[in-house]
C-alpha positions as CSV (number, residue, x, y, z in Angstrom):
1,M,0.1,0.1,0.1
2,T,1.5,3.3,-0.9
3,M,1.7,6.1,1.7
4,Q,-0.6,9.2,0.9
5,K,1.0,12.5,0.4
6,R,0.1,15.7,2.0
7,T,1.0,19.4,1.0
8,L,2.2,21.7,4.0
9,G,-0.2,24.7,3.6
10,N,0.1,26.9,0.4
11,S,3.8,26.2,0.0
12,G,3.8,23.3,-2.5
13,L,5.9,21.3,0.0
14,E,4.6,17.7,-0.3
15,V,5.5,15.0,2.2
16,S,4.3,11.7,3.3
17,A,0.9,11.9,5.4
18,I,3.1,10.5,8.4
19,G,6.6,11.6,9.0
20,L,9.3,10.5,11.3
21,G,10.4,12.3,14.2
22,C,14.0,11.2,14.7
23,M,14.8,12.9,18.0
24,G,14.4,9.9,20.2
25,M,17.0,7.9,18.3
26,S,19.7,10.1,20.0
27,H,18.1,12.2,22.7
28,S,15.7,12.6,25.6
29,Y,14.2,9.1,25.8
30,G,16.8,7.0,27.5
31,Q,19.8,5.5,25.8
32,P,20.7,6.6,22.3
33,M,20.5,4.0,19.5
34,E,23.5,2.6,17.9
35,T,24.1,4.6,14.7
36,P,23.8,1.5,12.4
37,D,20.5,0.6,13.9
38,A,19.2,4.1,13.7
39,V,20.3,4.4,10.1
40,R,18.7,1.2,9.4
41,L,15.4,2.4,11.1
42,I,15.4,5.7,9.0
43,R,15.9,3.8,5.8
44,S,13.2,1.3,6.6
45,A,10.8,4.3,7.1
46,F,11.7,5.4,3.5
47,E,11.1,1.9,2.2
48,R,7.7,2.0,3.6
49,G,6.8,5.3,2.1
50,V,7.9,8.0,4.7
51,T,9.5,10.9,3.0
52,F,9.5,13.5,5.7
53,F,12.2,13.2,8.4
54,D,12.6,15.8,11.4
55,T,15.9,16.4,13.3
56,A,17.6,19.4,14.9
57,E,21.2,20.3,16.0
58,V,20.3,20.1,19.6
59,Y,19.3,16.4,19.4
60,G,22.3,14.7,20.8
61,P,23.5,17.4,20.5
62,Y,24.6,17.1,16.8
63,T,24.5,13.4,16.7
64,N,20.9,13.1,15.4
65,E,21.7,15.3,12.3
66,E,24.7,13.1,11.5
67,V,22.6,9.9,11.7
68,V,20.0,11.4,9.6
69,G,22.4,12.6,7.1
70,E,24.1,9.2,6.8
71,A,20.6,7.3,6.4
72,L,19.3,9.6,3.8
73,Q,22.3,10.5,1.7
74,P,21.8,7.8,-0.9
75,I,18.1,8.9,-1.3
76,R,18.6,12.7,-0.7
77,E,16.5,13.9,-3.7
78,Q,13.6,11.7,-2.8
79,V,13.0,12.9,0.9
80,V,12.3,16.1,2.8
81,I,14.6,16.9,5.7
82,A,13.5,19.3,8.5
83,T,16.1,20.7,10.9
84,K,16.2,23.5,13.6
85,F,18.1,26.4,14.8
86,G,17.8,28.7,17.7
87,I,19.0,27.0,20.9
88,D,22.2,28.1,22.5
89,I,24.0,24.8,22.7
90,A,27.3,26.2,23.6
91,G,26.0,28.6,26.2
92,T,27.4,31.7,24.6
93,A,24.4,33.9,23.9
94,G,23.5,34.4,27.6
95,H,19.6,34.6,27.7
96,D,17.3,31.5,28.5
97,G,19.2,29.1,26.3
98,M,18.0,30.8,23.2
99,D,20.2,32.3,20.3
100,S,18.4,33.3,17.0
101,R,21.0,36.0,16.2
102,P,21.4,36.1,12.6
103,K,25.1,35.3,12.5
104,H,24.3,32.3,14.7
105,I,21.6,31.2,12.3
106,R,23.9,31.3,9.5
107,D,26.5,29.5,11.3
108,V,24.0,26.8,12.4
109,V,23.0,26.2,8.8
110,E,26.5,25.7,7.5
111,A,27.2,23.1,10.3
112,S,23.9,21.3,9.7
113,L,24.4,21.1,6.0
114,K,27.7,19.3,6.7
115,R,26.2,17.0,9.1
116,L,23.4,16.4,7.0
117,R,25.6,15.6,4.0
118,T,23.6,17.9,1.7
119,D,23.6,21.3,0.3
120,Y,20.2,22.4,1.1
121,I,17.8,22.1,4.0
122,D,14.1,21.4,2.8
123,L,12.5,23.0,6.0
124,L,14.4,25.1,8.6
125,Y,12.6,25.8,11.7
126,Q,13.4,28.3,14.6
127,H,13.3,25.9,17.4
128,R,12.0,28.2,19.9
129,V,11.1,31.9,19.7
130,D,13.9,34.1,20.8
131,P,12.5,36.9,23.0
132,V,15.5,39.1,22.4
133,V,15.7,39.0,18.6
134,P,12.8,40.4,16.7
135,I,11.2,37.7,14.7
136,E,11.5,40.0,11.6
137,E,15.2,39.8,11.7
138,V,15.1,35.8,12.0
139,A,12.8,35.7,9.0
140,G,14.9,38.0,7.1
141,T,17.9,36.0,7.7
142,V,16.1,32.8,6.6
143,K,14.8,34.6,3.7
144,D,18.4,35.3,2.7
145,L,19.2,31.8,3.2
146,I,16.4,30.7,0.9
147,S,17.6,33.3,-1.9
148,Q,21.2,31.5,-1.7
149,G,19.5,28.1,-2.1
150,K,20.7,26.7,1.2
151,V,17.2,26.5,2.6
152,K,13.9,25.7,0.8
153,H,11.1,26.6,3.3
154,F,10.9,28.5,6.7
155,G,9.1,27.0,9.8
156,L,8.4,28.0,13.3
157,S,8.1,25.9,16.4
158,E,5.9,26.4,19.4
159,A,5.3,30.0,18.2
160,G,2.2,32.0,19.2
161,V,-0.1,33.9,16.8
162,R,1.5,37.4,16.8
163,T,4.8,35.8,16.1
164,I,3.5,33.7,13.3
165,R,1.9,36.8,11.7
166,R,4.9,38.9,12.0
167,A,7.3,36.3,10.6
168,H,4.9,35.3,7.7
169,A,4.9,39.0,6.6
170,V,8.6,38.9,6.0
171,Q,9.2,35.4,4.6
172,P,6.0,33.0,4.2
173,V,6.0,30.4,7.0
174,T,5.5,26.9,5.3
175,A,4.8,25.1,8.6
176,L,4.5,25.4,12.3
177,Q,5.5,22.5,14.5
178,S,3.9,22.4,18.0
179,E,2.7,19.8,20.4
180,Y,-0.8,18.6,19.4
181,S,-2.5,15.4,20.4
182,L,-5.7,14.1,21.9
183,W,-4.0,14.9,25.1
184,W,-2.9,18.6,24.3
185,R,-5.5,20.3,22.2
186,E,-4.6,24.0,22.9
187,P,-3.6,24.8,19.4
188,E,-7.4,24.2,18.4
189,N,-8.3,27.6,20.2
190,A,-6.1,30.3,18.3
191,I,-3.3,28.6,16.3
192,L,-5.2,26.3,14.0
193,P,-7.6,29.1,12.7
194,V,-4.5,31.4,11.8
195,L,-2.7,28.6,10.1
196,E,-5.7,28.1,8.0
197,E,-6.1,31.7,7.1
198,L,-2.5,32.0,6.2
199,G,-2.1,28.8,4.4
200,I,0.7,27.5,6.8
201,G,0.8,23.6,7.4
202,F,1.0,22.0,10.9
203,V,3.4,19.5,12.0
204,P,2.4,18.0,15.4
205,F,5.2,16.6,17.5
206,S,4.5,14.2,20.4
207,P,1.2,13.3,18.5
208,L,1.0,10.1,20.8
209,G,1.5,12.2,24.0
210,K,5.1,11.2,24.3
211,G,4.0,7.4,24.2
212,F,1.2,7.8,26.8
213,L,-1.6,7.4,24.1
214,T,-0.3,4.3,22.9
215,G,-1.6,2.3,26.1
216,T,1.8,1.0,27.0
217,I,2.5,3.4,29.9
218,D,0.8,3.2,33.2
219,A,1.0,4.6,36.7
220,K,3.7,1.9,37.4
221,T,5.9,2.6,34.4
222,R,9.5,3.4,35.3
223,F,11.7,5.4,32.9
224,D,15.3,5.3,32.3
225,S,17.2,7.8,34.6
226,S,18.1,9.8,31.4
227,D,14.4,9.9,30.2
228,F,13.2,13.6,30.2
229,R,9.6,12.3,31.1
230,N,10.9,12.1,34.6
231,T,10.8,15.9,34.7
232,V,7.2,16.2,33.0
233,P,4.4,16.9,35.6
234,R,2.0,15.2,33.3
235,F,3.9,12.1,33.8
236,A,4.0,12.2,37.6
237,E,2.5,8.9,39.0
238,E,-0.6,10.6,40.3
239,A,-1.1,12.4,36.9
240,R,-0.7,9.2,35.0
241,K,-3.2,7.5,37.3
242,A,-5.8,10.3,36.6
243,N,-4.9,10.3,32.8
244,Q,-5.4,6.7,32.3
245,A,-9.1,7.3,31.7
246,L,-8.3,9.2,28.4
247,V,-6.2,6.3,27.3
248,D,-8.9,3.7,28.3
249,A,-11.5,5.7,26.1
250,I,-9.2,5.5,23.1
251,V,-8.5,1.8,23.7
252,A,-12.1,1.0,23.6
253,I,-12.6,3.0,20.2
254,A,-9.6,1.2,18.8
255,A,-10.9,-2.2,19.8
256,Q,-14.1,-1.5,18.0
257,K,-12.2,-0.3,14.9
258,K,-9.7,-3.4,15.2
259,V,-6.8,-1.2,15.2
260,T,-4.3,0.0,17.9
261,S,-4.6,3.0,20.3
262,A,-1.6,4.7,18.6
263,Q,-3.4,4.4,15.2
264,V,-6.6,6.0,16.4
265,A,-4.6,8.9,17.9
266,L,-2.6,9.5,14.9
267,A,-5.8,9.0,12.4
268,W,-7.5,11.5,14.7
269,L,-5.0,14.1,13.9
270,L,-5.0,13.6,10.2
271,A,-8.8,13.8,10.0
272,Q,-8.6,17.4,11.7
273,K,-7.2,19.0,8.7
274,P,-5.7,17.9,5.4
275,W,-2.8,20.1,5.9
276,I,-1.7,18.4,9.3
277,V,1.3,16.0,9.2
278,P,2.1,14.2,12.6
279,I,5.7,13.0,13.2
280,P,5.5,10.3,15.6
281,G,9.1,9.0,16.8
282,T,10.1,5.5,17.5
283,T,13.3,3.3,18.0
284,K,11.5,0.1,17.0
285,L,10.6,-1.1,13.6
286,H,7.2,-2.6,14.7
287,R,6.1,0.6,16.2
288,L,7.0,2.5,12.8
289,E,4.9,0.1,11.0
290,E,2.2,0.6,13.3
291,N,2.4,4.3,13.1
292,I,2.6,4.3,9.2
293,G,-0.5,1.9,9.2
294,S,-2.5,4.8,10.8
295,A,-2.6,6.6,7.4
296,S,-4.9,4.1,6.0
297,V,-7.3,4.1,9.1
298,T,-10.4,5.9,8.3
299,L,-12.4,7.5,11.1
300,T,-15.9,8.3,10.2
301,A,-17.9,11.3,11.4
302,D,-19.5,8.9,13.9
303,D,-16.1,7.7,14.9
304,L,-14.9,11.3,15.5
305,A,-17.9,12.0,17.4
306,D,-17.4,9.2,19.7
307,I,-13.8,10.1,20.2
308,E,-14.9,13.6,20.9
309,N,-17.4,12.6,23.5
310,A,-15.2,10.2,25.3
311,V,-12.2,12.5,25.4
312,S,-14.0,15.8,26.3
313,A,-15.5,14.4,29.5
314,I,-11.9,13.6,30.7
315,A,-9.8,16.5,32.3
316,V,-6.1,15.8,31.7
317,Q,-4.1,16.2,34.8
318,G,-0.6,17.9,34.9
319,E,1.2,20.5,33.0
320,R,3.0,19.4,29.6
321,Y,6.2,20.9,30.6
322,S,8.5,21.6,33.8
323,P,8.2,25.4,34.7
324,Q,11.7,26.0,33.3
325,Q,10.8,24.5,29.9
326,A,7.4,26.3,29.9
327,A,9.1,29.6,30.2
328,R,10.5,29.1,26.6
329,I,7.1,28.8,25.1
330,D,5.8,31.9,22.9
331,R,2.4,33.0,23.8
């Protein structure tokens, strides 16, 4: 079965309906994968129809881009690579861990191109909005990089409505990448209407609630000491206990449809708008295949109503970020 394609907004950037978030192969979710295993997994995704791969210099740091570059070099012209700038990895910019100064953006792009083994980046995101550097300067710098052929498309991540509008006025924004899933629906309030108005695609990260919506995590689950979920309030034991009701509702609907909970959660996102492209991450081939399978799950209007009724009755407990991480989110 061939993977469906989707276009991110008005940009003409066509990608597979399900992308692959590569962060977890090198960063945040316990021990990093061995490079040959990660390369094999990324190539397996391509063989199964995935053409959209998401990385960032900060994942590792740096190692994830190297893995993605090695994996995709032989098929570079057939895939879309997204990476990101804007985090002060070296600790030299001196404010809240951000650095979107124009010179830094240009330096990051040169380094990313080398690690990715390519001469252009398909989609370049500002990883987090920098409160010190005007977004017009950021957008203008990326615009220059686009005119030089080093970048094809401009993206933002976790940006608020005002920032999106200001950036888009300087250089059209192709995609916004922010968290969105059945257990984090805030983007529906103000963000999705603006993206629709401006013709900007949406790339939900953590579309499976950092694993919680798969039904494989419960109050007793213990994470590796290096797993960042240990710091997330929503993954505190009491919150997990309270949030189990949401997963139980999804599990019940999945059972009726004879699919998995993860497939329902991803198919639900795909059903929201034709320009939404989730990027679930995984380190396991069988999970990759399960996630890809969600693109062929059709949710009827009745299914969507059932999901809405079940989910809207449940108040999800716990913040999605620690206070320190939450301070970096643009409103």
